[in-house]
N, C-alpha and C positions, 0 to 999 in steps of 0.2 A: 554557335548555332542554336537557337529557342529553341526549349522543351517545355513542355508545360506537362503538370502531375495534377491527380485528382484526389480529395480525401476525403474523405467524410468522419465529421466534427459532431459530440455533441456536447451541447452545453447548460451548464444548471442557473437557473434563474426562478424566478418567485410568481407567483400571480398577479400579484402586485408590480412587479416588476420580474415580465416575462425575457427569455434570454433574443437576442435581437441579433444581428451580426455586423453592428458595428464597429468590434473587435478586429472582425476580418480584414475591415478596411486599415487600422492599422497596422494589422500584422503583416499583410498582404495585399498592397494597396493595388498591387495591375491583377489582382486576382477575378473572378467571375464565382458568385457568391445563386444556389438558389435551397431553397425551403427545400427540406425532405419530410417530415413527418414530429409529431410529437411524444417524446415515449411514454408508456404508461407511468404513471406516479400511484405512490402509495395512499389507501384508505388511510387515515388517521382521526381514529373518533374524539370525538370536539374539538378537530383542526378550524380554526378560520377561514374562510373559504381562501380569503386575498392571502394568507401565510401560507398555500400550500406550493412545492417546488414547480416545478417546472423545466422539464428536462426535455431540450429540442435538439435536431441534425438536423446540420447542414453539409451540402454539398458542396466544396471549394476546389477550385481550378486555376493552380498556379502557372501565370504565362510561362517564367524565366527562374525556376527556383528548383530545378531537379537539378541536383548536384551531384545524385548519389547514382550507384547503379541497381541500388537497391530501395524498393519505395518506401521499403520501413524504414530506413535510416534518411529518408527525406523528411516518413512522416515524426520523426523522433526529433527532429530539427525543428520542424516547423510548431509542434507542439510548446517548446521553449517558448518562442515566440511568441506564440496564441496567449500562451498560459500571461505573459508579461503584460500583455496588451490589455486582461480584462480587468475590469472595475466590479460593478453589481455581480456579475455573472462570473460562474467555475468551469475552468475545462475540465468534463468526465473522462472524453478518453477521442483519441482519434486512429483513423486506419485508412490504410489508401485506400480507393474506389478500384476496385482489380477488374481490370477487362478480363474475366474470366472464358478458357476455351478449357474446360474440361474434360470430355469425351475426347479420347485418343483418335490417332490416326491408327490404321491397324496396320501390322508390323510388315508385310507384305507390299510392295508397289501397286499402286487402282490400274485396275483392267484398261484396254481401250473402249472396249464397251463401260464400263464404270464414268471413266473421265466422258465419254458422250453424252450419256446418262446427264450426269451433271450439267451440263453444259443446254440440256434441250432436252424437256420430256415427250415422253412417246406414248399418246394414249391407249397403253398396250394391258391389258389387264396380267398382274403378276401373281401368281398362286403362289399358293404355300409354299414354304421351303420344304422339299420329302426328306431330308435329311434330320431333320429336326419334330419332334412331337405337334400334330396339330389335333386339331377335330376333324368330325368326316362332314359337318356341315357348315355353311356361310352363317358366320355371324353365333357361333357353338358356343361362344364362350356364354353367352345369355343362359344358356341350355340349364335344365334342371338337373343335369349332372356336373355343373358345373359354379358356375357364382349365382344363379336363380334368380338374373334379376328380370327376365322375361317377368317369374312367378312373381315377384315384390312387385314389381311396377303397376300388375295388374289389380292388387290391393288398394292401391290409391288414387283418389279421384282426382279429377282434372281442375277442380277448385284448391281441393290439396295441395297438391304440386303445385299450381301457380305461384302460392302463398311463399316459396321459396327460391330464393335468389343464389344464384350461382357465380362466382367471384372465376375469373379462364384464364389464368396466367403464362402465358408462350408467344409463341410466334406473330399468334393474327388469327384471322379467318378467311375463310374464302364465301362471300356471301352470293356468288354465282353457283357454290357446287349443291347439290342435290340433299345433302345430308346437314346443309346448314340449319341450326334448330330452328322449329318454330317460333319459338317465343325470346328469339334473341332480343335483349334491348339495347338495340342499336345506335339510339339517343344517349346511352351513359357509358360507348365503350371509350376508350381511351389508347394512345399510344404513348408511353417512357421511353420509348427508343432515340436518342438522342440524335441530331445530326444528320439523317437518314431521308429529308425531303418530304418524311408524311409529316402532316397535320397534328397534334396531340388529337385531340378527335376522328384520328384515322385509325383506327385500328388491325386494318387488314394486312393477310400475310402478302409482300410484293413479290416471294418468291424468289430471296434472294440464293443464287445456284451456286456451285464450284465444289471443288473435295473438302470434306470436313463440314459442309453444309446439309441441311436437313431442310429442302422447300416442303412446305405444307407439313411439318409437324403439329401448327399448331390447329389446322382444320383437322388433321385425320385425328388428334386428341381430342379435340371440339365431338367428332364424331360420335370417339366411342364414349364420351360423357355426355351427349344429349341427342346427338344424332336424328333428323329429320325421318319421316320416310322414307323407305327406297322401294323399290318395284322388283319384281321377281326377274332372273337374269339368268341367263343360260348357265353361267360363269356360278351364279352364288347358287349352288347345289344346295334343296333341299328348303331356298328358303322362300315362303308368302312376302305380300308387300306389306310390312311393318316397319314400327319403329327402329332404328338402328341404335340407339343410343342409351343409356340404361338410364337416363331420366328425362325423357325426351322434353316432359312437359311443364318443364320447369322454368323459372327464368332465368338467360345465362346474359352474362357482361364479357364480351371479350378485351382482355388488358393485352397489350400487347409490351413484353419487357426485355423481347433478344430478337435478334435478326434471324438465328437459327438459337438449335439446341444448343449449339457450344462456341456462340458467342454472345455476351450479356455482360452488364457493368451490375457490380454489385447494387447501386445503387438505385437502377433501374426496375431490380426484382423488390427492394424493398418498397420503393414507389409505390408500384402493384399492389404488395398489400395494405399500404396504407391507404390506398384509393378503394379497396374493398372491405376495410372496415368503414373507412365513410359513406358508402352507398351503401351499410348495410345489410354485407351478403352473409346469409348465412354458411355456406360452403365456400370453401378454397381449393382445387385442383391446381396442381403445378404437375409438370411430367417434366421437371429438368434440376438439376442444382450444384452445387459449387462447394468451393472451402469456406470455413465459419466467418461467420461474423457478428458483429456486438450489435449493429444496427439491423440484424435481420431477427437476433435475437430481440429485442425490444420488439419489432413489428411484429412476431409472433405471437409474445407476451399480451401485447394490447390485444390480438386478434381473438387467443383463449378468452382474455376477461373480455370482450365483446358476446361471447357464445357463437363463435364463428370454430366450425370444424374444419382442419386444415387438413389435406391430403398432398402429397409429397412423392415424388420418385424416391427409390435406394440408392439408383445410379447404376449404372451395368461397367462390366471390367471385359477386359482380354487376357485369357490366362491369370487374372489375380493383378493383370498391368492397365492402369497406374495404382490403383487399390482396390480389393474388395468388401469393405468398410462402406454404410451405409455415409451416405454427403449429404452435405447442409443443402438446404433446412429440414429436413426429413428425420436426420441424425438430432434435433431438438426433441425434447420429453413429448413436448406440449402437441408436435405433430405426427400423425398418423405416418407413417414410413409405408408406401407402398414396393414389397417385394414380388418376387415372380415366384409360381409356380405352372410347369406344364402338362398340354391336356392331360399327359399319365399321368400325373396326381407328383411327381419327380419334382423339389426345388428345381430352379431355373438356375445350375450350376453344374461343375466338372463334364462340361461341354467338349468337344474338341479342340485343341489350339488353333489360336486365330478366331473362333466364335465367340459372339459376343454373349454374353452372359448377366444375370444381375448379381447385386452388390447383399450382402447383410453381414450384421455384425456391426458394434462389438456386442457382448453379452448385453452388457446391461443397459444396449437401447434394446433389446429384442422385445419387452415389454409393453412397446407403443407401437410393434412391427404389426404389420399381417401380410398376407398375400393375395393377387390375382391372378388370372390367368396373362400368360404370354410362354413362346411367342406365338405367328401363326393366326392373329389374329387380323380383324378388317382395318385396314388403313386405306382412307380416304386419300384419293390422289389430286393433289393440287392443282390446277388447269385444267384437267379433265372433267367435264362437269357431271357427269353420272357414273365416273369409273369409283372402283372401290378394291382394292387390292387384298390381298391374303396374308401379304407379307409382315405385317403388323411385327414391332419383336421392341426387347427389351424392357425395362420396368415402365416405360414411356406408357405403353400399353394397359397396364397393371395399375395403374393412377386413377385413370378419371370411371375406372368399373370401381373401385373404391368409395368414389370422393359420390359417383351415383347412387351409390349403395343410405351411404350418409345421408343427402340432399331427400333419398325416398323414407330415412327413418324420420327426419323431420315433420316432412312432411303429414306425415301421419299420425307422429305421438309428439310434434315439438311443444303443441298447447299447450301439454301435460309439465311443460318449464317455461313459465312462463317469464319476459325480462330478458333482458340482451343479456345474461349472466354464462359465468362460466357453469354454470350447472346445467347450460342446456348443452354446450357442447361436450360437456363430456359424459353426459345421459347417451349421447349418441355413438361416442366412443366406447360405452361401455358395453353398448349395447351391442355393438358390431363385434369387438371382442369378443365376449361371452358366446355369441353366436356360430361363431367361425369354426371350421371342421377341424379338430385335430389328430383324428386317427385316419390315416389311408395306408393301404397296401402297402409291400414294399418300404415304406421307409419309415423310420422307425422315430421315437417320441424324441428322442434326443435330437436326431436332424431336422423334425420340425420346430421342437424350440431353439435351435441353431442358427437355422435359415429362414423359416418362415411364422416365426412368431408366433402370433396368438393363433395362427393356423389361415386356414382358408375361406376366403369372404363367402356369406352363405345371405343374401340378399334377404331371400324371404322370411330366414327363421330369426332374423336381427330385426324383422318387424313386430317379430314375438314375446323381444325381450325386453323389458319397460323398468328399468333401475327404478327404487325407492332414492328421493330427495336426502334420504338423511344419510343415506350408505354412501351416497358419492363423496368423491375424496378431491381435491382438487391439487392440481398439479403443481410441484415449486417452479417458479418463473424458471426461463432457461437462462443461458448464458453463454457466451462464448470462450470464457475465459478457459483455456486450460490451463485447472489446474493443479495437475501433475506438476509442472513447474515449482510448485511448493516442498515436491519431493525433492526433487535435485539438489546436491550439494550446496550450503552455504542460503537458500532463500528462506528456510525455513515458510510457517503456515500462518503468518501473521497476516491480518485483512493488505490485499497488495495498492501499491499507492498507484496513481494513476499513468506513472511511466511503466510500471513494471504489467501494469495491464496490458499494454501495448505490449509489450513480450512475450506475453499469454498468449495474448490473439494470435502471434506473429507463430508461434510455438502451434498453436492447433492448427493452422493452415500448413507447416510444413510437415507434421503428423500425417495430416489427412493425404501429400502429397507422395509418402516414403515409405513403402511396404515395411521395411526394416526397423522404421521406427517404430510403426504399429505393433511391431513384432515385440519388439524391446516395453512398449508402453503394455500390453498384454498381460506381459510378464510379471511384469510392478501391479497392473490392477488382479491380475487372478493371483497374486502372492503366491506365485511358485518360483520369482527369484527376484524377492523387493530388498537385495542388499544393492553394497556401494558397486559390486562390477556392471551389476545392468545400469545404475543409475551413470555412473564413469564411465560406460557405453554409450550412453543417449549423449550424457556432457560433452565428449570427445567428436561424436559425429556432430553435431549442432555447430560445437566449434571451428571444427573442419571444414566443415561442408560448402556449397557452394550456392545454395539457395538462403541460408540467413542471412540477416543484417549482421553488417558490423557490431550493432548496435548491441545486438541479441548474441553475439559470441564474446563482445568483450565482457559482458555482464557477466556470465558464465565464466570465462575466462579470470575474471576480477575474484569472484569467489569459490572457485575451485582449482586448485593448479593442478593444469591439464598437462603432462611426461610427456616424454618420446613412449608412445607405444604402439601395438600394432595398430593396422588401419583399420577406419569403419567404414563400409558401405552402407549405401541408403537402400541401396534395391535390393542387397544380397547379405546377409550375416556373413562375418568372418574379413582376414583379411583378403587386400586385393595386391596384385605386382603392382609396383611402383611405375610399371611404362604405363601402366593401362590411361587413358584419358578420359572422364568425367564427362557422360552425354545422360538424356534426361533427366532421373532423378538422381542420378550417382552422384556419389560423394567420394574425393578420396580422402584418406589420410592426411595431411601434412604436420610436420615437424616444427609446433610451436613455440615460441618459448613464452611460457605465464608471468606475468607482472609476477614481483617477491608480491608480499605480504607488510615486510617488515624492511625496512632499512637499521642497519646493525649501526649503531653509535656509543662511542666511547667514553666515560664523562666519570666524575667522580659522585662515587655511593652517596657520603657525608659529605665532607669537604676537605677542602687540599692537607687540614691541618693534620688527620687520620692517616694521611700516607706519611708523616714521617715519626709515625711511632710502630716500633716494631712487632708490637701484637697485630697491628689492623692494619699497613701498610699494602698485606698479602691480596685486601679484601675489598682494599676500596677505590680501589680503579676497576670498573665492571663494563660489561658491555651493554646498553640500553635496546628494546626492541622499539622503535618508533612505526608507526603509522607510516607508510611507503605514500608518499604523496604523486596522485597522476592524474590527469585530465582526459575527456574523451581525443581529444588527439594528441597528447601526447604518453607516454610510457612515463617519463617522469616530468610534473611539473613546477618540482624546487629549483627557485633559480637561486645565483648568488647572491649572500645575506646571514644564513637562507632565508631566503621569500616564496612564501608555501601558502595556500589557502584559508591558512587560522593567523599566522604570525607573520610579522616581517619585521627582520635584527634589523637594526640600523645605528652602527659603530660609528659615533659619532664621540669623540673627546673635548668638548667644550672646555672645560679645565685648561687642558693643554695645546688646545687648537688644532686637534691630529684627526685625520680620518683615517680610521682603520680598513684596507681591505676585504673587501665581503670573504666569505668562504665559501667556494663550491663545492658541497657534497657530492655530485656527479660526477668531481674529478673521479676518474678511472681506477685512479692510484688510491685516493678515497675510500670510493667504495672494497678495492682490494684488502682495506686495512684497517675497515670500520673506523673511518676516520681518522682525526687527528689523535695523538695520544693526551692523556691530559697535561697541562702545564699550566706554573701560573704566571709565566710570563710569553704567553703568546696568545696575541689578541683572537685570532683567528677560535682558537681553544674555547675562549670564552663564546663568542656565539656558537659555535657547534654545542657546547654545553647548556646556554640558555632553549635553545632550539628544542634539545632531546629532551630536556626536565619541563617543559613548557608542552609540548605536545603529549610529552607520558600523561602529565594531568590530565593535557585536554581529552583523551581518550579513555580516562577512567570516565569523566563525566560522562561521556557518550556512551558508553558502555552501559552505565547505569541509569540512566533518564529513557534511551531507548531511542535517542535523537539526534539530529547535529547541533552544536553547540553553537551560539550565535553571542555575537559581545553586544552591550550596548550599543543604540545606536547615538549617534554624534546627535544633540539637541543645539540648535540654531535659534537663539529668539528675535522674534518678528513685531513688527509695530511697535510701538511707544506707548509703554507704560501698562498697556493689558497684560504682561506677563506670559505670553502665548508663545509657543516655540514650534519649529519643525522638525520633524524626529529623522534623519538622514542613517540608513544603512553602514554601517563599517565591518567592510571584511576584512579585516586582520588588524591585531593586537601589533604595535608595535610594540619594540623591546630593545632598548639601548642600557646595552652592557658596561657604559663607561660613560654614564647621564649626570652625575656627579661624583664631586673631590669631598666626603664627608659620610660619618658612619650613619646612613641610612641608605633605605631603598623602600620604593612605596609605589601603587598601581594609583595613576592621577586617572581620575574618572573624564576629565576635563580632555583630557588628550588621548585618553582611550592606549594609554600604555603603559609599560612597564618600564621604569628608572631605576637602575640599582648605581649604587656609588663605589668609591674604595675611598681606604684612609690608611694612615698610616699606624700602625701599632703602637700601644702604649707604650713607652719604653722601660715601664714596670714591668713586671710578671704577666709576659703575653701568653702567657699558656704552651700550646705548640708553634708555636709563631715566632716569627724574627722580631723581638723588641725592635720597634720604631720601623719594621717591615712593610712594604703594603700588603694590604689585603682588600679582596675582591668580594663584591658580595654577589656577583655573578657567578661565582664559580660554587659557591653554597647551594646542594638541593635544595634544604629545608627554605631556604627566601627564596629560590627561585618560583619553586609548588607555591609556596604562600600567596606570592603576589600575583601569580598565572588565580589560586585560585580566588584573591578576591575579586579579580576582572571576570571572572566565569561566572560567580555568586553577583555581582553588581549586573550581568548581561539579564540574569533571570527573575532578579529583585532589587532594584535600581532604587524601592523606598528603604531598604536593609541599610544604606549609607546615612540614615537622618536619624538624630540621636533623638528617642523620646523618651527612652530609660535606660536605665544602666546598661539593661542585659544587650541593649543594639548594637553599640559600639563593640563592646565585647564579646556577641556573637559572630561580626565578622571575624576578628582577631583569632576567637577560638577555632572556628569553623575551616581557617586556613591553616593552623596549625595541628588539625587533625587531618585533611590531608596529606598534607606532608609527612606527619609522623608513618598515618599507614603507609604510604607508600615506600616506606622502610622496606616492607616485608616482601616486595616485590625483588628482594635481591636475595636470592639463596644464599650467597657466598655469606654475608650480614646476618640473615636467622640462624645459619647455623653454628658462626662463631658464637653466636649469644646463648644458645640449647645450650653449647658445651664449656661455657665461659659461668651458665648459671646454672649447672644441672638443669636446666628443663623450664626453671622458675623466671618468666619474661618479666614477671610484678616487678624483680629486683635488676633489669638490666637496661642499664642507662643508654646504651650504643642504638637502640629502637626508640626510648622515649627522651632523646633530646631532641632540643630545635634548636640549631644555631651554634652551636657549639663553639665552632673558630670566630665566628661573629663576637660572642660575647666574651669570650679569654680577650681578645685583640684589641675589646673596647673597655676593658678591665673590670671589666662585671664577676669576673674570675668565677667563669661557669656558663651553660649553655645559658639563651637566652631565657628558655621555660625548660621544663621538665615534668612530662607528667607523670612521676613517680617520686619527686624529688623531696625532700622535706619541706618544703616553703610550700610546697600545693594543699599540707596538712595545716597548714596554718592559715590557710586563708578561709575564711566563714561567707558564705554567699548573702548573707544579711549584711553584713559589715562592708564587707571588699568593693568598690567604687571603682579601681582605675579600671580601666579597659581588658590592659593586657593582664591582669591581676587575677580580675575577675573572668574573665575569659579563660585561665590555666587551670578552674575549677569544673567549666566544661570539660574540658579535655583529658583532666584528671577522670570525671567521671565516666566517660567515653572509653578511656585503656581500663578501664577498673573495668567496664561490662566486658570487654574484650579478653581479660586474661580470666575472668570467671567463665565465657564461654571455651577460653581452649584448654583452660584447667578440667572443663567436662568432657570435652570433646579427647584427650588425652587421657581421661583418669581408668582407661580398660588397657590401652597399651599402655602403662609402666605397670601395671597388677600382672599382666602377661608377660610381662621382661622381669618378674621379679623382684619389682623395685614398689619403696613404699608409694601409696597412691595418695593423690591431691587427701579424695578422700577422705583419707584415714585421719585429719586433721594434721599435718604436717604442711608449715606453709611452703617446706622446698623439699626436694629429696635431700635426707642426712644418710647419706650410705659413702664410704673413701669408692665402694666397687665403679669404676670410670662404665659412662655408656659405651652399648657398642654401635658402633658406625652406622647401623642398619634403625635402632631407633631414635638414632642423632636426625638420621634423613626422614622418618618416619614422622618426629617430634617438630620439626622444621616445615613438613609437609605441611602438616595440620593447623602450625604457630600460621603460615601464608595462608592458605585458604580458610584460618578464621579471618584476620586482618581485612581479604578483600571484600569476605560476608560481610562485615562490620564498613566496614569505607564504601559502599554499595548501599546498605542502608541506610548510612549515613549521608549519602546523596541524594538515594532517591527518596527522605523525608522530604526534601524541599520544598518539593510540590507539594506535600501535604502542613505545609505551613500557612499561615495567616500572613496579609499582603503587607502589614504594616505594624508595629509596633509590637515584635516578637518578643518575648521573654524563653527563659530558659524554662519552664515549664510547656509551654505552646510544643518548643521543639521536643521535648519528652515523648506526650501527644504523637507527635508525628511520627517520630519513631515507631512508635507501636503500632497507627494505626498503618505507617505504609506497608510494614513488615507481615502485618495482620492478610492485611488485604491481599498479598500477593501470596504469602505461605500460610494458611489456616490453623496445620499441626504446625505445633514449637515441641518436638519430644526435644530441641538440647536444650532449652529453656533461653533463649534469643532472649527475648522479650522482657522475659522475667530480671534477666543479668540486667538489662539497663534500668527496668524499675528501682531494683534496688541498688544500683550503683549511684543515680540522681537520690534517692534516698540518702544514702548516706553521706552524701554530698550538699547535703540540707536542701535540695533542690524538690520543691513541690508546684503542679500545678494549680490556679487558682480556679475557685469554684467548683468541686468536684466532690463529690459527699463521702466515698472511701477513696483507698489510694490501692487498686486494684488494675489487671489488667482490662476487664470489661468496662471500668469506669473512662480508662487514660483512652480507649478508642473514641476517635471524634465521630457524633452522632449523624445517623439521615434524619435530612430535618421532618417537622411532620408532614407537611404538606408536600406535595408537590407541584411544576410547575406545568400548566395542560398547554401541548401542544409543543412540548420543547422537541419530542422527536424530528420535527417539521425542522428547526434551526439548527439541529446538530446534524442531518440531513445536507444542509443545507454549505457547511462548513469543510472545508481544504484540512484532513485531517493526515497529508499523505507526508509530514516530516520527519521521515526517518534519517536511516544512519546512510542513506542512499540519495537523499536529497539533497539537489543544488540548495547550499546555503543562502544564497539569496533570493531564488525562490520560495522557500523557507520563509524566509522574513519576509516578500510580502505576503504571504498566507497569511501569516500571524496579524499584520498590517489586517490587511481583508478582512480576516474572520472578527477580527473586534468592532469595524465600523458593520459587518453585517449585524453580530448577535446586538450593539448598542442601538440600532436602528431598528433592530426586530421588537428589543425591548423596549423602548420610546413609544413606540408605533401603538403596542400591543397595551402600552398603560394608557395611552392617549386616547383609545378605543373602545376602553374600560374591561378589554380581556384578562389586562392583568389588575389584580384588587394592590390596596397597598398593604397590605399581610403578602402578597406573592412579592414584590419587593422589597422588603423586609428579611424574607429568606432567602433574597441574595443579596444580603448586608446592604441594603440601598435606602438611606432615608428618603424617605417618599415629599419630605417636607422641605428638601434640602432642592429646592425648581430655579427653574430660570425658562426665558421663553426659547421655545424652539424654535429653529433657524428657520424651518418650513412654513409652520403653521403659524407661531407667532403666543402660540397657547404655554401655560407653564409646564415645563415639563420637570422628571427630576435630572439634577445636575449630576451628573458621574461619570467614571473613564473603565471603558474595558482595556484595563492597564496592557494585556495580552489575552491571548486561545493560544497552548500550545498542549498536541496532543503527548498521550506516556503511552510506549508501547513495549509493553511487558510481558516476559516468556517465563512463567511457571515452574516453577520443578518438574509437575508431571508434565511438561511439553505443551500446554495448553497455552496459549496468546491474548493477549486481554490489550483492547485498546481504549483508551479513556479521554477523554478532554479536561485539563486542566484550565478553567476560566478564573480569571484575576482582574475584580471588579473596585476601584474605589473610589472614593468620594471625599471632597476638601472644603474645608472652611476658615479660613481666619479668625484667631479671638484674641482675644489681650491677654498678656502677661501674667497682669492683675488685675484681679474682682476691685471693681470699683471701691476705693478707700483702703484697698492691701498697697503693701509694699512704697518701698523712697524711691527705687529709680523713675524712669520716665513714664508715665505713664502711659504715652503711645507706643511702649513698645508693642509687637505682636508676634504669632505666631502662625504656623498653619495647621491646624489640627485634623490630620487623616483618621478615615476610618472605609472598610470595606469588607470584604469575604473573597476566602479562596475556594469555588466549587468546582470538587474531581464530580464528572459525571459519566457513567457510564455509556461509550457510545455503539453499544449492540445495537443492532439495526431493530427495529419493533421492542426493547425494552429500555429504550435513552430515560433514565431520571438521574436525579442528582442525589450521588453515594452520601457525599460529605457537605456541609455547606460550612464553612470555616471561619465562622466572624469574629471582628471588629469592630462594632458597628461606630459610627457617627455620633450615633446617638444617646451613648452610654457616657453619661455623666460624670459616672467614680474615673472613668478612666482617663477625662477630661480633665479633673480636678488631679488625677495622679501626673499625668504630662505638664500641667499647669506647677507643679508644684518642683518637678524634678528639673523644666529649664528652669525653672526663676532660682535655683538654686547652684546652678552651672554656671562657672566663671568664664566662661566661653561662650554664652547665648550672648551678650554684646556685640562680639567682634562676628558674629554670623549674622546679628540685625543689621549690622554695617550692607550685608549685602541685599537688603531688601525682600521680600517671599519670593523668591526664585525656590524654584524646584529642589534643587541641590544646596544642603546647607549651608554647606563651605565648597568653594572650587576645588579646594584639593583635602580634604579632608583626612588620607593618609599619609599625605604627607605630613600633617601635624601630630598625629596619631603617634607615627611609626618615629619620629625624631627626637621623640622621649623614652625608646624602648628600655 
């Protein structure tokens, strides 16, 4: 069966390259598409016109892709597909185009009389309902005791009134009815209702009849708004021939957006708003409403900015069903919500069961709401040319009264606010609000504020209110995002990604339809019950509900474990019997299983050698918590291997020609037993071990950086001799546990893989290993973490693998050791053992500070490969040590020294309180025979683990603050200090000072700073900012976070790089950027090549990467920054003319560039730091040339030409000499 589904899609482009619907052709070739409107754009001073963003809305109808019961699930699928098909554009949001049927059928069945009336009109006068309050005369609402519209329109001349244009959005108009406005602009009428046989230029109400339809709703509200002269009639008590409408002399444009008040599409209403803006309407009146929509929010914002006053109906309900809260678009702050007040001056609420009444609330909306009169108002009858009934009801009647008053005010006072700006609309709103009556007998001030908002319309008094332009305050832009989603457990307050915005809009629609959700939300908004219980109730109701999409339920389930708790109904609080059947908006509680957050896997905490020692055997076998991998469709996406989203374990043993059976970690027996038991002889445990450690390391990186980890793309050369290459996305890092029969393990940038070796231990002293026995590097936690870190670092900074100074290869090794070392502290058993053994002094704890103990012993090195506290680290001199591992050991020791200093400062008070000599007393260790009590051991171990976690996160986060090329240890110290000060301005525990002191003690000093102080170590903000930077930042896709699809994150990064490169080039060619601007960005403007599009010389540079950084500060704030890496390179001779004895033709590629840290806060976009290693620095060029000329391996690298990678396998060569 062929089905269809309609979507509303918002796409971002630029004025120079505006968005189009080309992407939709690739995403959904069978679809039909139409343009809806351009969204409002931000006005950025000084921004060139061609560089401004253009956000455009389209309506897309898929003919055969409606595969889910819930339209929002289809929306998520289409969102992912469409985003992948975009080049210059950026997909901002998508939502279903809903065919809304908002107003409900009455609870009781229709009577025969009602059925007959629905089928055929009878032109018989319908009097007022005697059971409800009403006036004593015909059109009483106009009188001085009510709206005073009759008096107000008498104060406005015909000439003034005719300058005002009112857009009337409804079911259409009746040109033959006596009330049809005198100044109807028939030539501008529009019909946006699709597929009903009427032309776009025909906005007549066809009189759609039937139950739940409102034939003539449009003509009736139009008569209240601007109705023509109506003669006296016996039925019209007290009426003399006069105009019926509140603003009868204004120009009116009928815009048909619905077949009836309960039947309209989201898109048609938006098209009506857009058309009203296009024709320059001064006032918009719409007596209908529905569910929140991002498209409607943009339409409202655009209209408000153009000076249009919008008045929309607050909505109706029956005894609170389906909701008593104001509907959209009236709910938006920039729209006046028309609530109801009855002729007896009481709120239009608390009426008998089954009687329609008006909506109001929530409290946060009521300051932009006011009331006009209903029920028993005049109601023009469609098809009955001269008949006007007196049974008008609902907030539909109140809306045109307020809209008419706004039109009269603009006619009288609008000239004092020239121009189509928000000030004109806001002045009219302020006048209406200020003049509204707020004091009524028998109605408390509380009830007025709660149900009538700013009060009851007084049109005549409003004309006398003219606010000063300087006193007007612009209402913030409206949004359909349900930001309370940020309060639900696991979501946080960071700026939502486009995918999360879909969830927010859907949640807003669900809350709009559910009374119980509204009550729970009201509790949180009001602060009466903002605890976890209310949040859990909301989460459980959404997860278990029949109306929520599977995508929303999965998102909440994934972030918040929903257990077996009592039922939550969405129409009435409290548990429901299990036998009840869901109906209407009711959702029944079901017992669902939440996906686990972690997979528990056993592994060696250090390496197998510790399991053969009595004092450490009990603590070396630990259970790691590895992130649970699941896909949208499967509760577990982990395949045998293991093969997951990030890594693929391939267990082929080339030396022995064996292929080992892959482990299936989803086997129920393995799930129940936390995986296989640690074993040196079981290849499947080897697979489990490398997977567990690699995933743990990846998790640490992602938490520190606030985004998904990506591997370096595979670079495939193309062309002959041009040095170009194509980058190909690599979804998984391959891990080969038994790839080599040698004492080596390394990361291969060429294969994007980890290759682990195995080898026989030395026949001499092999430490804890069997002499001559087999040693597997894939069973060493340190080696696995070390190699995984190489891969992660290569994915972040590809140029860090190039040897341009002695610190570059040393940094790769040192940083990988730092990650491996501090992951020791994630195992509580190891930390407690070290605290007990060394009486709390971790500065002498070898088990925590050693790297690769078994490997070192078994390969004849008589000790660990490296040790952050060993005597050799004291022997190394930073100025003299050049071997990569030895030089890297200096950096590792400095970082470990800083950790120990911070740990001692954090635990000093604990020791004093416990009655022991404190660290600050001058002792390097606790000199007492009195044993530590167990509680103190736990507290010290906890502080050690916490401090290690902090230090590790700072070390990883500092990678975003490093220069892109030619890094040295001094640069890394500045990155450590800056990144920590950026996130935690106050440093009471002295983290940054500890790093400074530790690096200074090891002889590591940054270059080109005048004083060694924390202030001088901070990277600086550039002296000049780039004009128009905010425009390009807003065009970037910054939604790469911990929930983003990794392939989409990769594509977003590449697309961002293309956008920024094109933007910088175009602005430089148009002279909007100066040469000094480019130098601020680390770009040498004299290094040029012909632009491919214009042929003109343009700066030659690469936007190496653009990535977002989402930070959570200790005080709960969230910050989003852009990390942009720009690089340049040129070929230089290794020897200057007349120097050297080697081949004079030897050359190398000299690189420069900058890392830019950009504040992405809307309206405050600026470069916070420009971390430069420029191409024009001659001193750096000379030092690089001298270093490479003295490197014995440069000749080997030169044999590979000028490829971007200095060596095919740099780490294989480096690690073979461990």
